[in-house]
C-alpha positions as MATLAB code, in Angstrom:
seq = 'MQRVFFTRFFSYMEEIARLGSIRRAAEVLNVSASAIDKQLLRAEEELGVPLFERHPRGVRLTSAGELLMYRMRGWQKDMRAAASEIEELKGLRRGEVCIAVPQEAVTSFLPQALSGFLRENPRIVTSVRVAGSDRVRQMVIAGEADFGLTFSPRPLPGVSVLRELPFRVLALMPEDGRKSVSLDRFFSRPVLVPDATSHLRDVLDIAAARAGVELAPVMTSNSLELLRQLVREGCGHGLIAVCPDAFEGAGAGLAALPLRGAALPDLTLGLISPRDSSSALASVLAKRHFELFIEALKG';
ca = [
     124.396  151.886   77.294;
     127.731  150.153   76.957;
     129.175  152.839   74.655;
     129.021  155.592   77.311;
     131.631  153.971   79.458;
     134.592  154.695   77.249;
     137.511  156.561   78.825;
     136.780  159.678   76.718;
     133.238  160.010   78.036;
     134.503  159.573   81.600;
     136.986  162.423   81.085;
     134.161  164.606   79.792;
     131.995  163.922   82.811;
     134.839  164.440   85.221;
     135.776  167.859   83.811;
     132.150  168.991   83.627;
     131.608  167.992   87.250;
     134.858  169.649   88.386;
     134.311  172.926   86.536;
     130.481  173.036   86.685;
     130.267  174.093   83.053;
     130.170  172.278   79.751;
     131.744  175.256   77.946;
     134.707  175.506   80.343;
     135.201  171.726   80.210;
     135.284  171.955   76.423;
     137.980  174.628   76.588;
     140.162  172.528   78.926;
     139.738  169.393   76.869;
     140.083  171.226   73.560;
     136.853  169.739   72.305;
     133.798  171.572   71.000;
     131.065  172.185   73.569;
     128.489  170.815   71.145;
     130.396  167.480   70.843;
     130.502  167.105   74.626;
     126.858  168.068   74.999;
     125.895  165.552   72.337;
     127.735  162.752   74.204;
     126.121  163.807   77.424;
     122.599  163.910   76.009;
     123.105  160.500   74.433;
     124.206  159.021   77.719;
     121.230  160.501   79.548;
     118.895  159.150   76.885;
     120.322  155.657   77.172;
     120.280  155.717   80.968;
     116.835  157.252   81.115;
     117.815  159.851   83.740;
     119.523  163.248   83.696;
     123.165  163.199   84.848;
     123.476  166.976   85.384;
     121.087  169.644   86.611;
     121.315  172.593   84.218;
     121.270  176.085   85.687;
     121.817  179.570   84.233;
     125.254  179.649   85.836;
     126.310  176.101   84.850;
     125.608  172.469   85.663;
     125.717  170.235   88.720;
     125.676  166.444   89.085;
     122.345  164.825   89.877;
     122.143  161.907   92.274;
     122.288  159.571   89.256;
     125.286  161.483   87.938;
     127.081  161.196   91.284;
     126.409  157.453   91.325;
     127.718  157.076   87.772;
     130.848  159.064   88.591;
     131.460  156.914   91.677;
     131.131  153.736   89.669;
     133.288  155.007   86.821;
     136.039  156.077   89.208;
     135.920  152.581   90.698;
     136.130  151.158   87.176;
     139.157  153.371   86.432;
     140.831  152.232   89.658;
     140.154  148.580   88.785;
     141.595  149.103   85.297;
     144.789  150.592   86.795;
     145.053  147.602   89.167;
     144.481  145.177   86.296;
     147.182  146.876   84.226;
     149.566  146.662   87.154;
     148.833  142.976   87.600;
     149.272  142.314   83.884;
     152.706  143.921   84.132;
     153.499  141.473   86.949;
     152.288  138.624   84.815;
     154.636  139.751   82.058;
     157.497  139.424   84.519;
     158.200  143.145   84.778;
     157.908  142.939   88.553;
     158.945  140.393   91.119;
     156.600  138.885   93.635;
     156.849  136.688   96.696;
     154.651  133.900   97.993;
     154.897  131.859  101.182;
     153.313  128.408  101.373;
     152.953  126.423  104.590;
     152.848  122.636  104.206;
     152.841  119.507  106.424;
     155.726  117.004  106.189;
     153.406  114.276  104.967;
     152.872  116.227  101.695;
     156.527  116.873  101.020;
     157.181  113.450   99.431;
     156.159  113.268   95.745;
     153.096  115.538   95.925;
     154.722  118.889   96.748;
     157.671  118.636   94.339;
     155.303  117.759   91.496;
     152.909  120.586   92.379;
     155.674  123.159   92.815;
     157.872  122.305   89.852;
     155.411  123.547   87.250;
     154.747  126.755   89.138;
     158.451  127.501   89.502;
     159.103  126.937   85.795;
     156.207  129.155   84.774;
     156.996  131.960   87.274;
     160.740  132.279   87.537;
     160.592  135.839   88.893;
     158.368  134.943   91.823;
     160.328  134.119   94.968;
     158.640  131.117   96.565;
     159.108  130.234  100.204;
     157.938  126.889  101.605;
     157.644  126.399  105.366;
     157.146  122.913  106.736;
     155.095  122.563  109.897;
     152.501  120.336  111.535;
     149.025  120.450  109.995;
     147.500  122.332  112.916;
     150.350  124.853  112.852;
     149.826  125.347  109.114;
     146.265  126.605  109.722;
     147.505  128.949  112.444;
     150.169  130.382  110.098;
     147.584  131.010  107.352;
     145.229  132.782  109.802;
     148.074  134.883  111.242;
     149.288  135.939  107.795;
     152.606  134.122  108.243;
     151.796  132.168  105.037;
     149.792  133.204  102.002;
     148.073  129.804  101.890;
     148.726  126.302  103.053;
     148.127  122.606  102.836;
     146.820  120.711  105.823;
     145.606  117.275  106.900;
     143.618  118.721  109.809;
     140.004  117.518  109.552;
     137.043  119.861  109.120;
     135.774  122.134  110.464;
     138.709  124.509  109.989;
     137.801  127.832  111.663;
     139.344  130.958  110.267;
     140.255  129.627  106.821;
     138.567  128.724  103.555;
     139.068  125.253  102.091;
     139.659  125.740   98.361;
     140.274  122.147   97.323;
     140.626  118.703   98.896;
     142.548  115.610   97.874;
     142.499  112.086   99.401;
     145.705  110.522  100.634;
     146.209  106.824  101.503;
     148.092  105.677  104.550;
     150.477  102.839  103.813;
     153.014  100.771  105.782;
     156.605  101.814  105.097;
     158.912   98.838  105.203;
     162.174   97.542  103.702;
     161.593   96.137  100.207;
     161.107   92.354  100.266;
     158.821   91.725   97.279;
     155.549   91.766   99.231;
     152.468   93.518   97.801;
     150.748   94.041  101.166;
     151.327   93.345  104.862;
     149.179   92.187  107.729;
     148.892   94.177  110.953;
     150.534   91.340  112.897;
     153.572   91.368  110.610;
     153.755   95.129  110.636;
     153.834   95.220  114.455;
     156.255   92.253  114.634;
     159.130   94.749  114.176;
     159.902   97.875  116.171;
     157.761  100.822  115.113;
     159.252  104.206  114.274;
     156.678  106.735  115.339;
     156.054  110.349  114.242;
     155.318  112.717  117.075;
     151.920  114.340  117.773;
     152.443  117.101  115.210;
     151.741  114.537  112.467;
     148.311  113.108  111.773;
     150.101  109.811  110.933;
     150.470  109.367  114.676;
     146.682  109.283  115.062;
     146.455  106.650  112.296;
     149.189  104.600  113.913;
     147.375  104.654  117.267;
     144.218  103.394  115.510;
     146.166  100.602  113.780;
     147.714   99.514  117.111;
     144.309   99.474  118.811;
     142.778   97.340  116.026;
     145.694   94.928  116.207;
     145.366   94.711  119.991;
     148.975   95.928  120.337;
     150.290   98.296  122.949;
     152.275  100.771  120.942;
     155.794  100.884  122.308;
     157.854  102.912  119.815;
     161.626  102.495  119.733;
     161.905  106.043  118.488;
     159.732  109.130  118.121;
     160.622  112.104  115.917;
     159.102  115.178  114.299;
     161.151  114.399  111.152;
     159.369  112.007  108.819;
     162.438  111.971  106.562;
     164.590  110.717  109.431;
     162.105  107.964  110.234;
     162.041  106.969  106.562;
     165.793  106.698  106.460;
     165.766  104.586  109.650;
     163.280  102.190  108.014;
     165.649  101.906  105.083;
     168.458  101.051  107.567;
     166.306   98.192  108.913;
     165.562   99.764  112.261;
     161.817   99.082  112.128;
     158.563   99.881  110.293;
     156.730  103.141  109.820;
     153.823  104.770  108.005;
     153.655  107.058  104.981;
     150.799  109.118  103.500;
     150.650  109.184   99.705;
     148.493  110.662   97.007;
     147.915  107.625   94.753;
     148.032  109.617   91.537;
     151.221  111.511   92.480;
     153.154  108.797   94.328;
     156.406  107.810   92.629;
     157.505  105.123   95.067;
     158.943  105.055   98.576;
     162.522  105.132   97.356;
     165.389  102.706   96.819;
     165.199   99.784   99.261;
     161.768  100.725  100.590;
     158.197   99.624   99.954;
     154.909  101.373  100.715;
     152.373   98.580  101.289;
     148.658   98.453  102.095;
     147.857   97.135  105.591;
     145.586   94.120  105.164;
     142.474   93.995  107.342;
     143.273   97.315  109.032;
     140.608   99.516  107.388;
     142.655  102.521  108.422;
     141.180  105.982  107.838;
     142.525  107.853  104.886;
     143.763  111.387  105.260;
     142.389  114.346  103.328;
     144.748  117.108  102.211;
     143.073  120.504  102.180;
     144.280  123.571  100.279;
     143.432  126.421  102.632;
     143.449  130.226  102.330;
     142.713  133.116  104.674;
     139.062  134.282  104.804;
     138.119  137.764  103.704;
     141.591  138.978  102.755;
     142.983  140.415   99.563;
     145.941  138.612   98.075;
     148.972  139.768   96.116;
     149.148  138.546   92.540;
     151.958  136.120   93.308;
     149.747  134.458   95.918;
     146.723  134.375   93.565;
     148.820  132.731   90.820;
     150.279  130.115   93.199;
     146.909  129.238   94.694;
     145.339  128.884   91.266;
     148.201  126.678   90.163;
     147.677  124.349   93.173;
     143.911  124.328   92.549;
     144.408  123.248   88.944;
     147.047  120.674   89.921;
     144.705  119.110   92.489;
     141.780  119.107   90.002;
     143.978  117.373   87.430;
     144.946  114.669   89.959;
     141.310  114.070   90.887;
     140.416  113.801   87.195;
];
């Protein structure tokens, strides 16, 4: 059965169906009528059903023949699409991909994940938009981003979760040689607080409640990088979310330390994609790269 699906046989069937005659199809294709008829009979024998009804004035597709033509046209369309995508893979065309990410993933994780993709796909224009986790999901649903990363907990209506990766929440403090820090010591200094767009704010509220501390931040910001720099300047303490296997350190003069006795909830980073939507090749390549990167981190 497999042999009947070659391009040549498809062209035979298409001309026979269009002209309603094996003889006329043979003339157009410059092939002997007996050769075409032999291919047709062999196909009908392998399929176990007639593909054409034979009449004194010509031939006409049977229901089975119409079904086969429909499937073969779909196969031809898929082959053209595959050839087009292979050309893109070869770099003969440019593509674009937009990724929405939360600020918490920008440190260490995102540069490592993106660097390999950018090196392997220099002709793809990659756009990264930083937003709160809840906003990331909205952007993916609305088509403003091809896919995204989010710390928003399940369920996540409107998107598919392709991969998940655990992140630890650590205290961000000036470097002083400590390996961990107690809640009391953490809250002994002013606390630099992310705003409600960051899920770190939820974790910080939990930590304050467990320490019996009324959270009175000296500063609130939607910029985690600004808060990190202020911790470096000695203005207070903060929190940072890290992927243990991708974390390369908090930076010069800073330490990311476990909070002793806090039992803080970890965050889960989800790779999300729109449901029931076709994607351009650039988006498919980027998503697959992130999937493989996350799988490699998880071991």
